[in-house]
DRENVEX-84213 format. One record per residue (C-alpha): residue number from 0; z, y, x. Coordinates in steps of 0.05 Angstrom, whole numbers. Example, Ala and Ser with C-alpha at 12.3 -4.5 7.8 and 13.67 -1.06 7.14 Angstrom:
// DRENVEX-84213
MIZA   migu       zz       yy       xx
MIZA      0      156      -90      246
MIZA      1      143      -21      273
END
This chain:
// DRENVEX-84213
MIZA   migu       zz       yy       xx
MIZA      0      958      132      380
MIZA      1     1001       70      386
MIZA      2     1075       75      376
MIZA      3     1126       21      369
MIZA      4     1202       25      365
MIZA      5     1214       -8      432
MIZA      6     1163       35      467
MIZA      7     1184      104      445
MIZA      8     1197      152      502
MIZA      9     1267      181      495
MIZA     10     1262      177      419
MIZA     11     1336      164      409
MIZA     12     1360      233      429
MIZA     13     1430      248      453
MIZA     14     1481      258      398
MIZA     15     1494      328      373
MIZA     16     1440      365      413
MIZA     17     1408      393      350
MIZA     18     1341      365      371
MIZA     19     1291      318      339
MIZA     20     1223      290      351
MIZA     21     1169      291      298
MIZA     22     1102      254      291
MIZA     23     1048      303      270
MIZA     24      995      273      225
MIZA     25      938      298      181
MIZA     26      921      289      108
MIZA     27      858      321       80
MIZA     28      857      370      138
MIZA     29      929      392      129
MIZA     30      985      381      179
MIZA     31     1048      343      163
MIZA     32     1106      313      201
MIZA     33     1157      257      198
MIZA     34     1220      249      239
MIZA     35     1209      197      294
MIZA     36     1277      168      277
MIZA     37     1245      142      213
MIZA     38     1184      112      248
MIZA     39     1181       40      270
MIZA     40     1108       38      291
MIZA     41     1039       67      276
MIZA     42      980       20      265
MIZA     43      908       22      243
MIZA     44      896        8      169
MIZA     45      906      -67      160
MIZA     46      847     -113      147
MIZA     47      878     -137       82
MIZA     48      919      -96       33
MIZA     49      934     -131      -33
MIZA     50      932      -86      -94
MIZA     51      987      -98     -145
MIZA     52      964      -93     -218
MIZA     53      995      -39     -262
MIZA     54     1028       -5     -202
MIZA     55     1038       69     -190
MIZA     56      973      107     -175
MIZA     57      999      126     -106
MIZA     58     1018       54      -89
MIZA     59      963       26      -45
MIZA     60      988      -45      -44
MIZA     61     1024      -92        3
MIZA     62     1006     -118       72
MIZA     63     1032     -172      117
MIZA     64     1051     -136      181
MIZA     65     1082     -177      236
MIZA     66     1107     -228      186
MIZA     67     1138     -176      139
MIZA     68     1112     -155       71
MIZA     69     1106      -79       75
MIZA     70     1091      -35       14
MIZA     71     1037       17       29
MIZA     72     1037       87       -2
MIZA     73      974      128       -2
MIZA     74     1001      197       17
MIZA     75      935      232        5
MIZA     76      934      209      -67
MIZA     77     1008      224      -77
MIZA     78     1000      295      -52
MIZA     79      947      308     -104
MIZA     80      883      306      -64
MIZA     81      829      253      -67
MIZA     82      847      183      -44
MIZA     83      830      163       27
MIZA     84      760      133       27
MIZA     85      747      118      100
MIZA     86      804       69      108
MIZA     87      776       38      172
MIZA     88      793      102      210
MIZA     89      860      114      176
MIZA     90      930       98      201
MIZA     91      993       69      171
MIZA     92     1059       99      192
MIZA     93     1110       43      185
MIZA     94     1176       76      168
MIZA     95     1247       51      159
MIZA     96     1300       89      119
MIZA     97     1348       73       62
MIZA     98     1350        3       93
MIZA     99     1278       -9       73
MIZA    100     1210       -9      107
MIZA    101     1151       28       77
MIZA    102     1081       43      104
MIZA    103     1049      111       92
MIZA    104      973      116       95
MIZA    105      948      179      131
MIZA    106      881      204      156
MIZA    107      900      212      230
MIZA    108      959      217      277
MIZA    109      958      275      326
MIZA    110     1019      277      372
MIZA    111     1095      276      380
MIZA    112     1134      341      386
MIZA    113     1205      348      412
MIZA    114     1238      407      377
MIZA    115     1303      441      362
MIZA    116     1324      441      290
MIZA    117     1332      517      298
MIZA    118     1256      521      302
MIZA    119     1250      490      232
MIZA    120     1254      532      170
MIZA    121     1271      515       98
MIZA    122     1213      525       50
MIZA    123     1215      583        1
MIZA    124     1229      575      -72
MIZA    125     1158      556      -90
MIZA    126     1159      495      -45
MIZA    127     1232      474      -50
MIZA    128     1236      455     -123
MIZA    129     1267      390     -146
MIZA    130     1198      362     -159
MIZA    131     1170      384      -92
MIZA    132     1166      339      -32
MIZA    133     1165      391       25
MIZA    134     1234      399       56
MIZA    135     1219      439      118
MIZA    136     1166      477      157
MIZA    137     1153      478      231
MIZA    138     1118      541      256
MIZA    139     1076      536      319
MIZA    140     1037      594      348
MIZA    141      971      569      319
MIZA    142      991      526      259
MIZA    143     1045      503      212
MIZA    144     1069      432      201
MIZA    145     1102      412      135
MIZA    146     1158      361      138
MIZA    147     1157      317       76
MIZA    148     1215      287       36
MIZA    149     1196      214       45
MIZA    150     1258      190        8
MIZA    151     1236      229      -54
MIZA    152     1164      205      -48
MIZA    153     1186      132      -47
MIZA    154     1235      145     -104
MIZA    155     1179      177     -146
MIZA    156     1140      112     -139
MIZA    157     1197       63     -143
MIZA    158     1260       96     -174
MIZA    159     1302       35     -156
MIZA    160     1291       49      -82
MIZA    161     1322      118      -83
MIZA    162     1384      154     -107
MIZA    163     1389      155     -182
MIZA    164     1421      208     -225
MIZA    165     1447      152     -271
MIZA    166     1483      115     -215
MIZA    167     1548       87     -242
MIZA    168     1609      111     -206
MIZA    169     1684      108     -220
MIZA    170     1698      171     -259
MIZA    171     1772      155     -267
MIZA    172     1800      223     -248
MIZA    173     1870      196     -241
MIZA    174     1850      139     -196
MIZA    175     1909      113     -155
MIZA    176     1946      178     -168
MIZA    177     1892      219     -134
MIZA    178     1884      289     -161
MIZA    179     1810      300     -147
MIZA    180     1811      369     -177
MIZA    181     1855      394     -121
MIZA    182     1804      375      -67
MIZA    183     1742      416      -48
MIZA    184     1682      383      -17
MIZA    185     1629      421       23
MIZA    186     1561      387       20
MIZA    187     1506      402       70
MIZA    188     1439      374       45
MIZA    189     1369      403       48
MIZA    190     1337      363       -7
MIZA    191     1346      399      -74
MIZA    192     1333      333     -110
MIZA    193     1389      296      -73
MIZA    194     1436      355      -71
MIZA    195     1435      361     -147
MIZA    196     1452      288     -156
MIZA    197     1510      289     -106
MIZA    198     1539      354     -133
MIZA    199     1535      331     -205
MIZA    200     1567      263     -191
MIZA    201     1624      292     -151
MIZA    202     1637      344     -204
MIZA    203     1636      290     -257
MIZA    204     1688      253     -216
MIZA    205     1731      315     -217
MIZA    206     1722      344     -148
MIZA    207     1711      418     -132
MIZA    208     1644      425      -97
MIZA    209     1609      478      -56
MIZA    210     1542      468      -22
MIZA    211     1498      491       35
MIZA    212     1423      477       43
MIZA    213     1428      463      118
MIZA    214     1478      453      173
MIZA    215     1475      525      197
MIZA    216     1493      552      129
MIZA    217     1551      503      125
MIZA    218     1575      524      194
MIZA    219     1569      598      176
MIZA    220     1610      585      114
MIZA    221     1665      550      153
MIZA    222     1668      602      208
MIZA    223     1672      658      157
MIZA    224     1733      624      127
MIZA    225     1770      615      193
MIZA    226     1753      686      216
MIZA    227     1782      717      154
MIZA    228     1847      755      167
MIZA    229     1882      717      111
MIZA    230     1864      648      138
MIZA    231     1922      599      141
MIZA    232     1892      529      142
MIZA    233     1823      501      127
MIZA    234     1853      455       74
MIZA    235     1865      517       31
MIZA    236     1790      523       25
MIZA    237     1753      459       43
MIZA    238     1781      388       48
MIZA    239     1721      344       64
MIZA    240     1651      353       92
MIZA    241     1592      310       68
MIZA    242     1529      322      109
MIZA    243     1459      296      116
MIZA    244     1431      288      186
MIZA    245     1361      317      179
MIZA    246     1366      391      162
MIZA    247     1332      456      184
MIZA    248     1366      503      232
MIZA    249     1424      456      248
MIZA    250     1427      381      236
MIZA    251     1487      343      211
MIZA    252     1507      313      278
MIZA    253     1509      381      311
MIZA    254     1548      409      252
MIZA    255     1601      354      260
MIZA    256     1603      365      335
MIZA    257     1617      439      324
MIZA    258     1671      423      273
MIZA    259     1707      373      316
MIZA    260     1705      420      375
MIZA    261     1737      478      337
MIZA    262     1813      483      341
MIZA    263     1820      505      269
MIZA    264     1770      455      240
MIZA    265     1776      393      283
MIZA    266     1819      355      232
MIZA    267     1769      366      176
MIZA    268     1743      298      153
MIZA    269     1667      291      159
MIZA    270     1624      240      124
MIZA    271     1551      229      143
MIZA    272     1507      211       83
MIZA    273     1437      197      108
MIZA    274     1377      152       99
MIZA    275     1376      143      175
MIZA    276     1440      102      180
MIZA    277     1431       39      221
MIZA    278     1470        8      279
MIZA    279     1445       58      330
MIZA    280     1455      118      285
MIZA    281     1525       95      267
MIZA    282     1543       97      341
MIZA    283     1515      168      346
MIZA    284     1555      190      285
MIZA    285     1618      163      316
MIZA    286     1603      195      383
MIZA    287     1606      265      351
MIZA    288     1669      249      312
MIZA    289     1644      230      243
MIZA    290     1699      198      201
MIZA    291     1649      155      162
MIZA    292     1575      144      155
MIZA    293     1541      118       92
MIZA    294     1469      101       79
MIZA    295     1431      135       23
MIZA    296     1424      118      -33
MIZA    297     1493       86      -39
MIZA    298     1523      141      -82
MIZA    299     1578       96     -110
MIZA    300     1602       79      -39
MIZA    301     1602      153      -22
MIZA    302     1651      169      -78
MIZA    303     1695      111      -57
MIZA    304     1697      137       15
MIZA    305     1712      207      -10
MIZA    306     1769      180      -53
MIZA    307     1797      141        6
MIZA    308     1796      202       52
MIZA    309     1821      250       -2
MIZA    310     1880      205      -17
MIZA    311     1904      212       55
MIZA    312     1900      288       57
MIZA    313     1968      320       51
MIZA    314     1975      369       -6
MIZA    315     1976      442       15
END
């Protein structure tokens, strides 16, 4: 299967439709998937991959692909099975996220599926640990496809490429007269690993934080608030939304579209915090009404944006 960014068929879906496309691929007979929005192209295993001494066991090496030096990760080895031996028949999925390009070595590539996020389920507790790299499951009639946390996989191999728990942020809780403790932030994020880092940092900064593991749970929480008989204004309960884009049941763009279309929620500031942010995705975020979009893993910038928005929110 040959895929390149320019040749994708309707890959860049309309904003806020709650749809995605995934590339299904195989590793050691098991089925996995990656969001097409992360995929630049799929190629055969390169003729020359240069091994880097003293590198991580899952790091295959680097390859010159169309004039760019691309790091290659052996997914089969990283997932705990034997390393790929028949490399001549293997494929490399060239991916772009977190403003970086990475190649993932897989056994084979099957097909592209167009799905609704409502068809995708969160994994149960055994699969969704901080250390785990499965973030969602797609159930078809005859098989299941596991969606992997590629950001965490790359961060496991190169911690500097991902979001770090020790990221330095401004913890001045009296910054510019802002009372962070009076503001509540609702975070929608399906990665336990990333959620824990965001929640801890915002709490360290002094904010009140509540969380939801996908967009549907965040939406249910908001609607339960506004449907309560004692409801007065959303700012009594939630002041800012921070949402990922890729999430089971309801993605972040659809969540924001719902919020901005609701009379009692439309003024609620929404920040997209995603590894998919690029020029095209920024336009999609703006089209559904996002107030800001920030690329992971820029956690320090996220807190600065939150401070800026929070400082403009009128006290209740």
